N, C-alpha and C positions, 0 to 999 in steps of 0.2 A: 438600472440594475435591480433585480429582485433578490431579496435576501430572506431566505427561509431560516428564521432564527434557530440557533442552537444546532443540535445534531442528534442522530439516533442514540448515541452513547453519552450525551450530556447528563451528568448526575443531577437528580432532583427535578428535572423538567418532565414530570409525569403527573397524571391525575391520580387521585387516591386509589382508583381501581386499575391503574397501570397503563393508560394510554400515554404514549410519548408525545410531547408537544410537537416535535419535529414532524411527526406523521401528518398532523394537520397543516403545519406551516408549508411543507414541501408540496402538498396537494394543492393548496391555494396558489402557490407560485407557479406550478405547472399549468393550472387552469388559466391563470392570468397571462402567461406567455402565449398560450394558444389563442386567447382573445386578442392580444396585442398584435398577433400575426396578421390580423385583418386590417391593419392601419398602414398607411404609406410612411416610408422613411423612418421606421421604428426598428431598432436593433435591441434585443433583450439579452442581457447577460445574467448569469446566476453567480452569487457570491459563495454559495454553499456547495456541498458535495454529498452524494448518496453513498460514497465509499468510505468517508472518514469525517470526523468532526473538524470543522475549520475554525481557527481562532478568530477572535474579533479583529485583531490586527491584520491578519491575512485577508479578511473580508474587505476592510477599508483600504488596505494597500492595493488590492485588486481594482476596486472602484476608482481609486485615484490614478492608477496606472493606465486604465482604459479611458479615463477622462469622461466618464458617463455624465449625462445631464441631470439625472435624478436617481436617488437611492431610496428604495421602499423596503423597509424591514417588516416582515410579517410574523406575528406572534399570537399565541393564546396565553391568557392571563391566569393568575392563581392568587389566592389569598389564604395564608396559613397552610397547614399541612393536612387538614381534613375537610370534610364536606361542610359547606356553609351557604348562606343565601346571598353573598356578595356577587354581583354580576354586572354585565353591561359592556359597552364598547367605549374605548378611549384611544386617542391618537396623540402622539408626542412629536414635538419639534425641539430644537436646541433653545436654551434660555434666551438667546438674543432674538428669537422669533424671526429668522430670515423670511422676507416677504413671500417669496415663491413657495417655500416649504410650508409656511403658515397657511397660505391660501389653499394649497393642495390638501393639507391636513384637514382644513375645514370642509372641503368638498368630500374627502373620504369619510370623515365622521358623519356628515349629513347623509350621504348615500347609504352607509352601513346601518345607521340607526333606523332609517326609513325602511330599508329592505329586510331587516331582521326583526324589527319590533323590540329589540333589547333596549335596556336603559341607556340613556345618553350620559356618559361620564365626561364628556367634553374633550376639547383639544387642550393639552397640557404641555408644559415644558419640562425637560429633564436633561441631565448631563450624561446621557448614555454615550458609550464609546462610538457607536455607529453614527450618532448625530454630531458628535464633537470632532471626530477625526476624518470625516469625509470632507473633501474640498468642495463638493457640490451640495446642492440642496438635498436634504434627507428628512424622511419622516419614518416614524415607527408606529405601527397600528397593532393594538391588542384587540382581538376579535371575539372575545368571550372568555369566561372563566372555567378552567378545568376543574375547579373545586366546587362548582355549582352543579348539583345533580341534574337540573334541567338543561343547562348550557352544555354540559359534556355530551349529552345526547345529540345536540346540534353539531358540536365540533366533530363528532364521528360521522355525521351525515354528508354524503357526497353532494346532495342538493344544497346544503348550507355552505359547503366549501366553494361550490360554484357561485353561489350568491355573493359570497364575500369577494371572490375574484372579480365578478362582474361590477361590484360597487367600486372597487379599487381602479379597475380599468376605465370605468365611466368617468371617474374623477380625473384620471390622467388625461383622457381625451378632452375633457372640458378645460382643464388647466392649460394644456399645451396646444389646443385647437387642432387635434389630430384629425386627419382626413381618412375616411375609410377607402379601401381599395375598391375598384369597380367590380371585381369578382369576389369580394369578401362575402362570407356567410352572413345571412341576415342578422342584425343585432338581436340578441335574445330579449324577449319580453321581460319587463321588470318582474322579479319574483316576489309574490306577496309574502308578507312576513308570516312566519309560522305562528298560527293562532294557538292560544292556550287551550281553547276548547272549540275546534272547528265545528261549524254547524250549518245546516241548510234547512230552512223551515218553509213549508208551503202555506201561503196566506192569500185568500181571495183569488185562487187559481194561479198564482205566480210562485215561482221558487225564488227565494231570497237567500243569498249566500253571504255568510260572514267572512270578511277578508282579513280580519285581524282582531286581536284583543290586547289592550294596552292598559297599563297602570298610569301612564303619563298621557294626559289629554293632548299635549302638543304633538306627540307621535301619531296619535289617531287623526288629528287634523291634517298633518302633513301627508299621510297616506290617502286620506279622503280627497285632498286637493289633486294629488297625482292621478287618482282614478277619474275624477271629474274631467281633467284635461284629456284623458284617454277616451272620453265619451260615455262613461258610465254614470248612471244615477246613483247617488251615494247619500246615505244618512248615517249619523253617529247616534248610537243608542247607549245611554248610560245606565248600568245596572245598579 
């Protein structure tokens, strides 16, 4: 079950300049459902509705009644009521750290940090309703901060929304060993993280492309390793 957090009319779940969180959440859920359609023996249900706000209880009741195997709640984060510099990706599981949920959360967190280049706020525990009241394993992912001027631009971007969906689906496929259908669309190439200052510089007759810019050295190393495995020559330059 994919859960696009909140709803169009949920009070307070908006960026300082007016973007509703649900707009982002539902877009990611829709992209994820499309990607999951490429795998065998996968049925996707939504807990949310585009016609009305759905209560937390109704969401978990639906998941429990359908006896789904995994519940993934998709959100955008916020800190305070105005613009600030708090940002990054974080994923939550229930405080008992159910093993499957915790493993999936780690995979989601790793995929999204690598593919977006945003700060790693780690896998955390929380007593959220959707984590507590679901009978199955459940995770909740916060995909960036609506109160961060740079991250709200990403949250509005369809490319970023697809990137988030791809990271979540990749984690699900890894966790549950999902098999792609024979006629499935080719798996999308990993999206490079949005660079803070994209650049291509010509040197010694070659064009060299900057694939990312990070404040965290570990994020840069993880992306470099992925590119090496894909057959690219990679170096890390520290300014």
